[in-house]
DSSP file (Angstrom, degrees, kcal/mol; ACC not computed):
  #  RESIDUE AA STRUCTURE BP1 BP2  ACC     N-H-->O    O-->H-N    N-H-->O    O-->H-N    TCO  KAPPA ALPHA  PHI   PSI    X-CA   Y-CA   Z-CA
    1    1 A M              0   0    0      0, 0.0     2,-0.5     0, 0.0     0, 0.0   0.000 360.0 360.0 360.0 132.8  -38.2   17.0   -5.5
    2    2 A I        -     0   0    0      0, 0.0     0, 0.0     0, 0.0     0, 0.0  -0.795 360.0-158.9 -93.8 130.1  -40.8   16.0   -2.9
    3    3 A H        -     0   0    0     -2,-0.5     0, 0.0     1,-0.0     0, 0.0  -0.852  22.1-113.0-106.3 142.3  -40.8   18.0    0.4
    4    4 A P        -     0   0    0      0, 0.0     3,-0.1     0, 0.0    -1,-0.0  -0.370  43.4 -97.4 -66.1 153.4  -42.3   16.7    3.6
    5    5 A P        -     0   0    0      0, 0.0     6,-0.0     0, 0.0     4,-0.0  -0.359  47.6 -90.6 -68.6 153.2  -45.4   18.6    4.8
    6    6 A P    >   -     0   0    0      0, 0.0     3,-2.2     0, 0.0    -3,-0.0  -0.260  42.2-106.0 -57.5 153.3  -44.8   21.3    7.4
    7    7 A E  T 3  S+     0   0    0      1,-0.3     4,-0.1    -3,-0.1     0, 0.0   0.718 116.8  63.0 -57.2 -23.6  -45.1   20.1   10.9
    8    8 A D  T 3  S+     0   0    0      2,-0.1     2,-0.4     0, 0.0    -1,-0.3   0.461  88.8  85.8 -86.3   2.3  -48.5   21.7   11.4
    9    9 A L  S <  S-     0   0    0     -3,-2.2     2,-0.1     1,-0.0     3,-0.0  -0.810  85.1-110.7-101.6 144.4  -50.1   19.6    8.7
   10   10 A A        -     0   0    0     -2,-0.4     2,-0.3     1,-0.1    -2,-0.1  -0.436  31.1-115.6 -69.2 141.8  -51.6   16.1    9.3
   11   11 A R        -     0   0    0     -2,-0.1     2,-0.4    -4,-0.1    -1,-0.1  -0.622  34.1-124.2 -75.3 136.7  -49.7   13.2    7.8
   12   12 A Y        +     0   0    0     -2,-0.3    -1,-0.1    -3,-0.0   146,-0.0  -0.690  45.9 143.0 -89.9 135.5  -51.9   11.5    5.3
   13   13 A A        -     0   0    0     -2,-0.4    -2,-0.0     0, 0.0     0, 0.0  -0.929  56.6 -88.4-157.5 148.5  -52.7    7.8    5.5
   14   14 A P        -     0   0    0      0, 0.0   144,-0.2     0, 0.0   106,-0.0  -0.263  43.8-146.3 -58.0 151.2  -56.0    5.9    4.7
   15   15 A R  E     -A  157   0A   0    142,-1.8   142,-2.9   105,-0.1    22,-0.1  -0.942  18.1-104.8-122.3 143.0  -58.4    5.7    7.6
   16   16 A P  E     -A  156   0A   0      0, 0.0    20,-2.7     0, 0.0     2,-0.4  -0.295  35.9-161.4 -60.4 148.7  -60.8    2.9    8.5
   17   17 A V  E     -B   35   0B   0    138,-2.2     2,-0.4    18,-0.2    18,-0.2  -0.992   5.8-158.6-134.2 143.2  -64.5    3.6    7.7
   18   18 A A  E     -B   34   0B   0     16,-2.5    16,-2.3    -2,-0.4     2,-0.7  -0.964  14.6-137.8-121.3 140.3  -67.6    1.9    9.0
   19   19 A V  E     -B   33   0B   0     -2,-0.4    14,-0.2    14,-0.2     3,-0.1  -0.863  26.8-158.9 -93.2 118.4  -71.0    1.8    7.4
   20   20 A L        -     0   0    0     12,-2.0     3,-0.1    -2,-0.7    24,-0.1  -0.609  30.1 -82.5 -96.5 158.0  -73.6    2.4   10.2
   21   21 A P        -     0   0    0      0, 0.0    -1,-0.1     0, 0.0    12,-0.0  -0.264  56.7 -94.3 -60.7 145.0  -77.3    1.4   10.0
   22   22 A A        -     0   0    0      9,-0.1     2,-0.4     1,-0.1     9,-0.2  -0.201  39.7-140.3 -57.4 149.7  -79.6    3.9    8.2
   23   23 A V  E     -C   30   0B   0      7,-2.8     7,-3.1    -3,-0.1     2,-0.5  -0.958   9.3-158.6-120.5 132.2  -81.3    6.4   10.4
   24   24 A S  E     +C   29   0B   0     -2,-0.4     2,-0.4     5,-0.2     5,-0.2  -0.961  19.0 171.8-110.6 119.6  -84.9    7.7   10.1
   25   25 A I  E >   -C   28   0B   0      3,-1.8     3,-3.0    -2,-0.5    -2,-0.0  -0.970  66.5 -30.7-132.9 114.4  -85.5   11.0   11.8
   26   26 A D  T 3  S-     0   0    0     -2,-0.4    36,-0.5     1,-0.3     3,-0.1   0.831 128.5 -40.9  51.5  39.1  -88.7   13.1   11.5
   27   27 A G  T 3  S+     0   0    0      1,-0.4    -1,-0.3    35,-0.1     2,-0.2   0.248 114.5 119.5  92.9 -13.6  -89.3   11.8    7.9
   28   28 A W  E <   -C   25   0B   0     -3,-3.0    -3,-1.8    42,-0.0     2,-0.5  -0.598  50.5-154.4 -82.3 145.6  -85.6   12.0    6.9
   29   29 A K  E     +Cd  24  70B   0     40,-2.6    42,-1.6    -2,-0.2     2,-0.4  -0.974  21.6 179.8-122.0 115.8  -83.7    8.9    5.8
   30   30 A L  E     -Cd  23  71B   0     -7,-3.1    -7,-2.8    -2,-0.5    42,-0.3  -0.900  25.3-142.5-123.8 143.4  -80.0    9.3    6.3
   31   31 A K  E     - d   0  72B   0     40,-1.7    42,-2.3    -2,-0.4     2,-0.3  -0.892  24.6-156.2-105.7 105.3  -77.0    7.0    5.7
   32   32 A P  E     - d   0  73B   0      0, 0.0   -12,-2.0     0, 0.0     2,-0.3  -0.588  12.7-178.1 -86.8 146.8  -74.4    7.3    8.5
   33   33 A Y  E     -Bd  19  74B   0     40,-1.9    42,-2.8    -2,-0.3     2,-0.4  -0.928  14.5-147.7-130.3 156.8  -70.7    6.5    8.2
   34   34 A R  E     -Bd  18  75B   0    -16,-2.3   -16,-2.5    -2,-0.3     2,-0.5  -0.990   6.5-163.2-129.1 125.3  -67.9    6.6   10.7
   35   35 A V  E     -Bd  17  76B   0     40,-2.4    42,-2.5    -2,-0.4     2,-0.8  -0.915  15.1-143.5-104.6 131.9  -64.3    7.5    9.8
   36   36 A L  E     + d   0  77B   0    -20,-2.7    42,-0.2    -2,-0.5    40,-0.1  -0.836  37.3 154.1-105.7 106.5  -61.8    6.6   12.4
   37   37 A G  S    S+     0   0    0     40,-3.6     2,-0.3    -2,-0.8    42,-0.2   0.310  79.0  20.3-103.5   5.2  -58.8    8.9   12.8
   38   38 A R  S    S-     0   0    0     39,-0.5     2,-0.3    40,-0.1    39,-0.1  -0.918 106.9 -64.4-155.4 173.8  -58.4    7.8   16.4
   39   39 A E  S    S+     0   0    0     -2,-0.3     2,-0.3    -3,-0.1    -2,-0.1  -0.529  71.4 133.5 -69.6 132.3  -59.4    4.8   18.5
   40   40 A A        -     0   0    0     -2,-0.3     2,-0.8    -4,-0.0     3,-0.1  -0.960  66.2 -72.1-167.9 165.5  -63.1    4.5   18.9
   41   41 A D    >   -     0   0    0     -2,-0.3     3,-0.6     1,-0.2    -2,-0.0  -0.601  44.5-158.6 -71.3 109.1  -66.0    2.0   18.8
   42   42 A R  T 3  S+     0   0    0     -2,-0.8    -1,-0.2     1,-0.2   -24,-0.1   0.832  81.9  31.9 -58.0 -41.0  -66.2    1.4   15.0
   43   43 A D  T 3  S+     0   0    0     -3,-0.1    -1,-0.2   -23,-0.0    -2,-0.1   0.334  81.0 124.6-111.1   5.4  -69.7    0.1   14.9
   44   44 A A    <   -     0   0    0     -3,-0.6     3,-0.1     1,-0.1   -24,-0.0  -0.403  66.3-108.9 -64.7 142.0  -71.7    1.9   17.6
   45   45 A P        -     0   0    0      0, 0.0    -1,-0.1     0, 0.0    -2,-0.0  -0.221  48.1 -77.1 -63.8 161.5  -74.7    3.7   16.4
   46   46 A L        -     0   0    0      1,-0.1     2,-0.1     2,-0.1   -12,-0.0  -0.358  57.7-121.7 -57.0 138.3  -74.7    7.5   16.3
   47   47 A D     >  -     0   0    0     -3,-0.1     4,-2.1     1,-0.1     3,-0.4  -0.301  21.6-100.6 -83.0 170.8  -75.2    8.8   19.8
   48   48 A E  H  > S+     0   0    0      1,-0.2     4,-2.8     2,-0.2     5,-0.2   0.864 119.2  55.8 -60.3 -40.9  -78.0   11.1   21.1
   49   49 A P  H  > S+     0   0    0      0, 0.0     4,-2.0     0, 0.0    -1,-0.2   0.884 109.0  48.6 -59.9 -35.7  -75.9   14.3   21.1
   50   50 A A  H  > S+     0   0    0     -3,-0.4     4,-2.3     2,-0.2    -2,-0.2   0.927 112.7  47.4 -66.6 -44.3  -75.0   13.7   17.4
   51   51 A I  H  X S+     0   0    0     -4,-2.1     4,-2.4     1,-0.2    -1,-0.2   0.920 111.2  51.7 -61.5 -44.2  -78.7   13.1   16.5
   52   52 A D  H  X S+     0   0    0     -4,-2.8     4,-1.0     2,-0.2    -1,-0.2   0.886 109.6  49.5 -60.6 -42.0  -79.7   16.2   18.5
   53   53 A A  H >X S+     0   0    0     -4,-2.0     3,-0.7    -5,-0.2     4,-0.5   0.934 110.3  51.0 -62.0 -46.4  -77.1   18.3   16.6
   54   54 A I  H >X S+     0   0    0     -4,-2.3     3,-1.8     1,-0.2     4,-1.8   0.925 105.0  56.7 -59.7 -44.8  -78.4   17.0   13.2
   55   55 A L  H 3< S+     0   0    0     -4,-2.4    -1,-0.2     1,-0.3    -2,-0.2   0.784  97.4  63.0 -60.1 -26.9  -82.0   17.9   14.1
   56   56 A T  H << S+     0   0    0     -4,-1.0    -1,-0.3    -3,-0.7    -2,-0.2   0.725 113.8  32.6 -70.0 -17.7  -81.1   21.5   14.7
   57   57 A E  H << S+     0   0    0     -3,-1.8    -2,-0.2    -4,-0.5    -1,-0.2   0.658  91.6  98.1-115.0 -21.2  -80.1   21.9   11.0
   58   58 A L  S  < S-     0   0    0     -4,-1.8     4,-0.1     1,-0.1   -30,-0.0  -0.493  83.9-104.1 -70.0 138.1  -82.4   19.6    9.0
   59   59 A P        -     0   0    0      0, 0.0    -1,-0.1     0, 0.0    -2,-0.1  -0.262  28.2-121.3 -56.4 147.9  -85.3   21.4    7.4
   60   60 A E  S    S+     0   0    0      1,-0.1     2,-0.8    -3,-0.1    -2,-0.1   0.915 101.6  58.8 -64.4 -42.2  -88.5   20.6    9.3
   61   61 A D        -     0   0    0      1,-0.2    -1,-0.1   -34,-0.0     8,-0.1  -0.797  68.9-165.9 -88.8 111.7  -90.2   19.1    6.2
   62   62 A A  S    S+     0   0    0     -2,-0.8     2,-0.5   -36,-0.5     7,-0.5   0.923  76.5  44.6 -62.7 -44.8  -88.2   16.2    5.0
   63   63 A Q        +     0   0    0      5,-0.2    -1,-0.1     6,-0.1   -35,-0.0  -0.891  69.8 137.1-109.4 128.6  -90.0   16.0    1.7
   64   64 A A  B >   -H   67   0C   0      3,-2.1     3,-3.1    -2,-0.5     5,-0.1  -0.927  66.4 -53.2-152.7 169.1  -90.7   19.1   -0.3
   65   65 A P  T 3  S+     0   0    0      0, 0.0    26,-0.3     0, 0.0    27,-0.0  -0.294 131.0   5.3 -53.3 125.1  -90.5   20.0   -4.0
   66   66 A G  T 3  S+     0   0    0     25,-0.1    26,-2.2    24,-0.1    -3,-0.0   0.466 115.4  93.6  80.1   0.7  -86.9   19.2   -5.1
   67   67 A R  B <   -H   64   0C   0     -3,-3.1    -3,-2.1    23,-0.2    23,-0.2  -0.921  49.8-175.0-130.8 106.2  -86.1   17.7   -1.7
   68   68 A P        -     0   0    0      0, 0.0    -5,-0.2     0, 0.0     3,-0.1   0.500  48.2-111.1 -81.2  -3.3  -86.6   13.9   -1.4
   69   69 A G  S    S+     0   0    0     20,-0.5   -40,-2.6    -7,-0.5     2,-0.3   0.803  77.0 127.6  80.3  27.1  -85.8   13.7    2.4
   70   70 A L  E     +d   29   0B   0     19,-0.3    19,-2.3   -42,-0.2    -1,-0.3  -0.893  21.1 122.3-121.4 148.1  -82.6   11.8    1.7
   71   71 A G  E     -dE  30  88B   0    -42,-1.6   -40,-1.7    -2,-0.3     2,-0.3  -0.953  39.1-114.0-173.3-165.2  -79.0   12.4    2.9
   72   72 A F  E     -dE  31  87B   0     15,-2.6    15,-2.6    -2,-0.3     2,-0.4  -0.961  10.3-146.0-149.1 165.2  -75.9   11.1    4.7
   73   73 A I  E     -dE  32  86B   0    -42,-2.3   -40,-1.9    -2,-0.3     2,-0.5  -0.989   3.1-162.4-134.3 139.0  -73.8   11.7    7.7
   74   74 A I  E     -dE  33  85B   0     11,-2.4    11,-3.2    -2,-0.4     2,-0.8  -0.973   3.5-165.8-122.3 115.8  -70.1   11.3    8.2
   75   75 A E  E     -dE  34  84B   0    -42,-2.8   -40,-2.4    -2,-0.5     2,-0.8  -0.892  10.8-169.0 -98.1 109.2  -69.0   11.1   11.8
   76   76 A H  E     -dE  35  83B   0      7,-3.0     7,-3.0    -2,-0.8     2,-0.7  -0.871   4.7-161.9-107.0 107.4  -65.2   11.6   11.6
   77   77 A L  E     +dE  36  82B   0    -42,-2.5   -40,-3.6    -2,-0.8   -39,-0.5  -0.812  31.5 143.9 -92.6 112.6  -63.5   10.8   14.9
   78   78 A A        -     0   0    0     -2,-0.7   -40,-0.1     3,-0.7   -42,-0.0  -0.615  44.0 -61.2-136.4-171.3  -60.1   12.4   14.9
   79   79 A T  S    S-     0   0    0    -42,-0.2    24,-0.0    -2,-0.2     3,-0.0  -0.999 110.0  -3.4-127.7 129.8  -57.5   14.1   17.1
   80   80 A P  S    S+     0   0    0      0, 0.0    24,-0.7     0, 0.0     2,-0.3  -0.995 134.3  30.8 -92.2  -2.0  -57.9   16.7   18.5
   81   81 A L  E     - F   0 103B   0     22,-0.2    -3,-0.7    20,-0.0     2,-0.4  -0.843  62.1-141.6-119.8 151.5  -61.4   17.4   17.1
   82   82 A D  E     -EF  77 102B   0     20,-2.9    20,-1.9    -2,-0.3     2,-0.4  -0.853  19.8-153.4-103.8 148.8  -64.3   15.2   16.0
   83   83 A Y  E     -EF  76 101B   0     -7,-3.0    -7,-3.0    -2,-0.4     2,-0.5  -0.944  10.6-163.9-123.5 143.9  -66.3   16.3   12.9
   84   84 A L  E     -EF  75 100B   0     16,-2.5    16,-2.4    -2,-0.4     2,-0.6  -0.960  10.4-164.6-127.2 110.5  -69.9   15.5   12.0
   85   85 A V  E     -EF  74  99B   0    -11,-3.2   -11,-2.4    -2,-0.5     2,-0.5  -0.869   4.3-171.0-100.4 120.8  -70.8   16.2    8.4
   86   86 A L  E     +EF  73  98B   0     12,-3.0    12,-2.8    -2,-0.6     2,-0.4  -0.955   9.4 173.9-112.3 126.1  -74.5   16.3    7.6
   87   87 A A  E     +EF  72  97B   0    -15,-2.6   -15,-2.6    -2,-0.5     2,-0.3  -0.998   4.7 176.0-134.7 137.4  -75.5   16.4    3.9
   88   88 A W  E     -EF  71  96B   0      8,-2.3     8,-2.9    -2,-0.4     2,-0.4  -0.972  31.1-112.1-138.1 157.7  -78.9   16.3    2.3
   89   89 A W  E     + F   0  95B   0    -19,-2.3   -20,-0.5    -2,-0.3   -19,-0.3  -0.717  46.0 153.0 -92.7 131.6  -80.2   16.6   -1.2
   90   90 A Q  E  >  + F   0  94B   0      4,-2.7     4,-2.5    -2,-0.4     3,-0.3  -0.960  48.9  36.4-151.9 162.5  -82.3   19.6   -2.1
   91   91 A N  T  4 S-     0   0    0    -26,-0.3     2,-2.4    -2,-0.3   -24,-0.2   0.888 119.9 -76.1  54.7  41.3  -83.2   21.8   -5.1
   92   92 A K  T  4 S+     0   0    0    -26,-2.2    -1,-0.3     1,-0.2   -26,-0.1  -0.271 126.5  19.2  69.6 -49.2  -83.2   18.6   -7.2
   93   93 A N  T  4 S+     0   0    0     -2,-2.4     2,-0.4    -3,-0.3    -1,-0.2   0.204  94.6 109.1-138.7  17.2  -79.4   18.2   -7.5
   94   94 A E  E  <  -F   90   0B   0     -4,-2.5    -4,-2.7     2,-0.0     2,-0.8  -0.813  54.3-144.0-103.8 140.3  -77.7   20.2   -4.7
   95   95 A M  E     -F   89   0B   0     -2,-0.4     2,-0.4    -6,-0.2    -6,-0.2  -0.885  15.8-157.2-101.9 106.7  -76.0   18.8   -1.7
   96   96 A I  E     -F   88   0B   0     -8,-2.9    -8,-2.3    -2,-0.8     2,-0.4  -0.686  16.2-164.1 -84.0 135.1  -76.7   21.0    1.3
   97   97 A T  E     -F   87   0B   0     -2,-0.4     2,-0.4   -10,-0.2   -10,-0.2  -0.961  18.5-177.9-130.4 138.5  -74.0   20.5    3.9
   98   98 A R  E     -F   86   0B   0    -12,-2.8   -12,-3.0    -2,-0.4     2,-0.5  -0.991  13.8-153.4-128.4 141.9  -73.6   21.4    7.6
   99   99 A I  E     -F   85   0B   0     -2,-0.4    12,-2.6   -14,-0.2     2,-0.3  -0.962   7.8-170.3-120.0 131.7  -70.5   20.7    9.7
  100  100 A F  E     -FG  84 110B   0    -16,-2.4   -16,-2.5    -2,-0.5     2,-0.3  -0.892   6.7-168.3-115.1 149.4  -70.4   20.2   13.4
  101  101 A I  E     +FG  83 109B   0      8,-2.9     8,-1.9    -2,-0.3     2,-0.3  -0.978   7.5 176.5-137.2 149.1  -67.3   20.0   15.5
  102  102 A R  E     -F   82   0B   0    -20,-1.9   -20,-2.9    -2,-0.3     2,-0.2  -0.992  23.5-134.6-149.4 149.0  -66.4   19.0   19.1
  103  103 A E  E >   -F   81   0B   0     -2,-0.3     3,-2.6     4,-0.3   -22,-0.2  -0.611  61.0 -63.9 -88.3 161.2  -63.4   18.6   21.3
  104  104 A A  T 3  S+     0   0    0    -24,-0.7    -1,-0.1     1,-0.3   -23,-0.0  -0.221 124.5   1.7 -49.4 125.6  -63.2   15.5   23.4
  105  105 A G  T 3  S+     0   0    0      1,-0.3    -1,-0.3    -3,-0.1    -3,-0.0   0.349 107.5 113.9  78.5  -4.9  -66.0   15.5   25.9
  106  106 A A  S <  S-     0   0    0     -3,-2.6    -1,-0.3     1,-0.1     3,-0.1  -0.558  72.1 -99.8 -95.1 161.7  -67.5   18.7   24.7
  107  107 A P        -     0   0    0      0, 0.0    -4,-0.3     0, 0.0     2,-0.1  -0.346  45.5 -91.3 -74.5 161.4  -70.9   19.1   23.0
  108  108 A W        -     0   0    0     -6,-0.1     2,-0.3   -59,-0.1    -6,-0.2  -0.464  46.5-175.5 -69.3 143.8  -71.3   19.4   19.1
  109  109 A R  E     -G  101   0B   0     -8,-1.9    -8,-2.9    -2,-0.1     2,-0.1  -0.966  32.2 -97.4-136.9 153.1  -71.2   23.0   17.8
  110  110 A L  E     -G  100   0B   0     -2,-0.3   -10,-0.3   -10,-0.2   -12,-0.0  -0.421  49.9-104.3 -65.9 146.6  -71.7   24.3   14.2
  111  111 A S        -     0   0    0    -12,-2.6     2,-0.2    -2,-0.1    -1,-0.1  -0.258  29.0-127.5 -68.9 158.9  -68.4   25.0   12.4
  112  112 A T    >   -     0   0    0      4,-0.0     3,-1.9     1,-0.0    -1,-0.1  -0.431  41.1 -83.6 -94.8 178.4  -67.1   28.5   11.9
  113  113 A G  T 3  S+     0   0    0      1,-0.3    -2,-0.1    -2,-0.2    -1,-0.0   0.724 127.8  52.1 -57.9 -23.6  -66.0   30.0    8.6
  114  114 A G  T 3  S+     0   0    0      2,-0.0     2,-0.4     0, 0.0    -1,-0.3   0.265  96.9  78.5-100.8  14.6  -62.6   28.4    8.9
  115  115 A E    <   +     0   0    0     -3,-1.9     2,-0.3   -16,-0.1   -16,-0.1  -0.963  51.6 138.3-124.8 139.3  -63.7   24.8    9.6
  116  116 A S        -     0   0    0     -2,-0.4    -4,-0.0     1,-0.1    -2,-0.0  -0.870  53.2 -59.0-157.2-173.1  -65.0   22.2    7.1
  117  117 A F        -     0   0    0     -2,-0.3     2,-0.2     1,-0.1    -1,-0.1  -0.258  56.0-133.8 -72.9 171.2  -64.9   18.6    6.0
  118  118 A C     >  -     0   0    0     -2,-0.0     4,-1.5     1,-0.0     3,-0.3  -0.599  28.1 -82.8-126.1-177.3  -61.5   17.1    5.0
  119  119 A V  H  > S+     0   0    0      1,-0.2     4,-0.7     2,-0.2    39,-0.1   0.830 123.8  53.9 -57.8 -35.9  -59.8   15.0    2.4
  120  120 A W  H >> S+     0   0    0      1,-0.2     3,-0.7     2,-0.2     4,-0.7   0.896 106.4  52.0 -66.9 -40.1  -60.9   11.7    4.0
  121  121 A D  H 3> S+     0   0    0     -3,-0.3     4,-2.3     1,-0.2     3,-0.4   0.814  97.2  68.5 -67.4 -28.0  -64.6   12.7    4.0
  122  122 A L  H 3X S+     0   0    0     -4,-1.5     4,-2.8     1,-0.2    -1,-0.2   0.824  89.8  63.0 -60.2 -31.8  -64.5   13.6    0.2
  123  123 A D  H <X S+     0   0    0     -3,-0.7     4,-1.6    -4,-0.7    -1,-0.2   0.932 109.5  39.1 -58.8 -46.8  -64.1   10.0   -0.6
  124  124 A I  H  X S+     0   0    0     -4,-0.7     4,-2.7    -3,-0.4    -2,-0.2   0.899 113.7  55.0 -70.5 -41.5  -67.5    9.2    0.8
  125  125 A M  H  X S+     0   0    0     -4,-2.3     4,-2.4     1,-0.2    -2,-0.2   0.891 106.7  51.0 -59.9 -40.8  -69.0   12.4   -0.5
  126  126 A W  H  X S+     0   0    0     -4,-2.8     4,-2.2     2,-0.2    -1,-0.2   0.921 110.9  48.9 -62.7 -43.9  -67.9   11.5   -4.1
  127  127 A F  H  X S+     0   0    0     -4,-1.6     4,-2.5    -5,-0.2    -2,-0.2   0.931 111.7  48.7 -61.1 -44.8  -69.5    8.0   -3.7
  128  128 A E  H  X S+     0   0    0     -4,-2.7     4,-2.4     1,-0.2    -2,-0.2   0.872 108.7  53.9 -64.7 -38.1  -72.7    9.6   -2.4
  129  129 A R  H  X S+     0   0    0     -4,-2.4     4,-2.1    -5,-0.2    -1,-0.2   0.945 111.9  44.4 -57.7 -50.1  -72.8   12.1   -5.3
  130  130 A N  H  X S+     0   0    0     -4,-2.2     4,-2.5     1,-0.2    -2,-0.2   0.872 111.9  52.3 -65.3 -38.8  -72.5    9.2   -7.8
  131  131 A A  H  X S+     0   0    0     -4,-2.5     4,-2.3     2,-0.2     5,-0.3   0.904 108.7  50.9 -63.1 -40.8  -75.1    7.1   -5.9
  132  132 A F  H  X>S+     0   0    0     -4,-2.4     4,-2.4     2,-0.2     5,-1.0   0.906 111.5  47.8 -66.6 -41.6  -77.6   10.0   -6.0
  133  133 A I  I  X>S+     0   0    0     -4,-2.1     5,-2.3     3,-0.2     4,-1.0   0.956 114.2  47.0 -58.9 -51.2  -77.0   10.5   -9.8
  134  134 A R  I  <5S+     0   0    0     -4,-2.5    -2,-0.2     1,-0.2    -1,-0.2   0.873 125.9  26.2 -60.9 -40.5  -77.5    6.8  -10.5
  135  135 A T  I  <5S+     0   0    0     -4,-2.3     8,-2.5    -5,-0.2    -1,-0.2   0.729 132.9  25.4-102.7 -23.1  -80.6    6.3   -8.4
  136  136 A M  I  <5S+     0   0    0     -4,-2.4    -3,-0.2    -5,-0.3    -2,-0.1   0.682 128.0  27.4-115.9 -22.6  -82.4    9.7   -8.3
  137  137 A L  I  <<S+     0   0    0     -5,-1.0    -3,-0.2    -4,-1.0    -4,-0.2   0.723 103.7  67.3-113.6 -29.2  -81.4   11.7  -11.3
  138  138 A A  S   <S+     0   0    0     -5,-2.3     2,-0.2    -6,-0.3    -4,-0.1   0.668  97.3  48.0 -76.9 -17.6  -80.5    9.3  -14.2
  139  139 A F  S    S-     0   0    0     -6,-0.2     4,-0.0     2,-0.1     3,-0.0  -0.741  88.0-106.0-122.2 169.1  -83.9    7.8  -14.9
  140  140 A E  S    S+     0   0    0     -2,-0.2     2,-0.5     1,-0.2    -1,-0.1   0.875 109.7  44.2 -59.3 -39.2  -87.4    9.0  -15.5
  141  141 A H  S    S-     0   0    0      2,-0.0    -1,-0.2    -3,-0.0    -2,-0.1  -0.934  85.2-132.2-113.6 124.7  -88.4    7.7  -12.0
  142  142 A A        -     0   0    0     -2,-0.5    -6,-0.2    -6,-0.1    -7,-0.1  -0.355  12.1-151.3 -68.3 152.3  -86.3    8.3   -8.9
  143  143 A D    >>  +     0   0    0     -8,-2.5     4,-1.9     1,-0.1     3,-0.5  -0.734  17.4 176.3-129.2  82.6  -85.6    5.3   -6.7
  144  144 A P  H 3> S+     0   0    0      0, 0.0     4,-2.4     0, 0.0     5,-0.2   0.854  82.3  56.6 -56.5 -36.8  -85.1    6.4   -3.1
  145  145 A A  H 3> S+     0   0    0      1,-0.2     4,-1.8     2,-0.2     5,-0.1   0.886 106.9  49.2 -63.7 -37.8  -84.8    2.8   -1.8
  146  146 A A  H <> S+     0   0    0     -3,-0.5     4,-1.3     2,-0.2    -1,-0.2   0.859 109.6  52.5 -69.1 -35.0  -82.0    2.2   -4.3
  147  147 A Y  H  < S+     0   0    0     -4,-1.9     3,-0.4     1,-0.2    -2,-0.2   0.938 110.7  46.7 -62.6 -46.2  -80.3    5.3   -3.1
  148  148 A L  H  < S+     0   0    0     -4,-2.4    -2,-0.2     1,-0.2    -1,-0.2   0.828 111.3  52.6 -66.0 -33.0  -80.5    4.2    0.6
  149  149 A A  H  < S+     0   0    0     -4,-1.8     2,-0.7    -5,-0.2    -1,-0.2   0.749  87.5  91.7 -74.2 -24.3  -79.3    0.7   -0.3
  150  150 A A     <  +     0   0    0     -4,-1.3     2,-0.4    -3,-0.4   -19,-0.1  -0.623  60.7 173.3 -74.7 114.4  -76.2    2.1   -2.1
  151  151 A R        -     0   0    0     -2,-0.7     2,-0.3  -132,-0.0  -132,-0.1  -0.947  41.8-101.6-128.2 146.2  -73.5    2.2    0.6
  152  152 A F        -     0   0    0     -2,-0.4   -28,-0.1     1,-0.1  -133,-0.0  -0.493  38.2-173.5 -60.4 120.6  -69.7    3.0    0.5
  153  153 A E        +     0   0    0     -2,-0.3    -1,-0.1  -135,-0.0     2,-0.1   0.452  41.0 110.6-108.1  -0.3  -68.2   -0.5    0.6
  154  154 A K        -     0   0    0      1,-0.1  -137,-0.1     2,-0.1     3,-0.0  -0.398  64.0-138.0 -73.0 152.7  -64.5    0.2    1.0
  155  155 A A  S    S+     0   0    0   -139,-0.1  -138,-2.2     1,-0.1     2,-0.3   0.709  87.3  31.8 -80.2 -20.4  -62.8   -0.7    4.3
  156  156 A H  E    S-A   16   0A   0   -140,-0.3     2,-0.3  -121,-0.1    -1,-0.1  -0.947  71.6-135.2-135.2 153.7  -60.8    2.6    4.2
  157  157 A V  E      A   15   0A   0   -142,-2.9  -142,-1.8    -2,-0.3   -37,-0.1  -0.826 360.0 360.0-102.6 150.7  -61.2    6.2    3.0
  158  158 A G              0   0    0     -2,-0.3    -1,-0.2   -38,-0.2   -38,-0.1   0.411 360.0 360.0 101.1 360.0  -58.4    7.8    1.1
């Protein structure tokens, strides 16, 4: 027997996703995505407050042993909170992740221990994991350009 979720849980339905233009920041090359859980401008570039938040957490040296200076961003615009997922590749095969959160009109802040990415974001994260394996780990020579060109192409996450 299937039971409806408790009232305090979000109802699940696929959400639209937009692929935004790649961003170069202080030697980093990042692939941004936007997940729409509420009405918002689907294709607007990441705004300055989002970029400023990201800069507070990225290591100063984009490229270092085991760190190719590559990653991705998921800006998940939802209700009542927006989420900004920053992920970069480090230690050869690890995805380092930082989560920022904001309420409508408030500045971005780092998540607390009880806040993280969600089921919709995992769809993009799985794609990025596979793209990193295909382009950076599977062959003798890594191909950063191929990693940056590999983009999540579905119209919806979930």
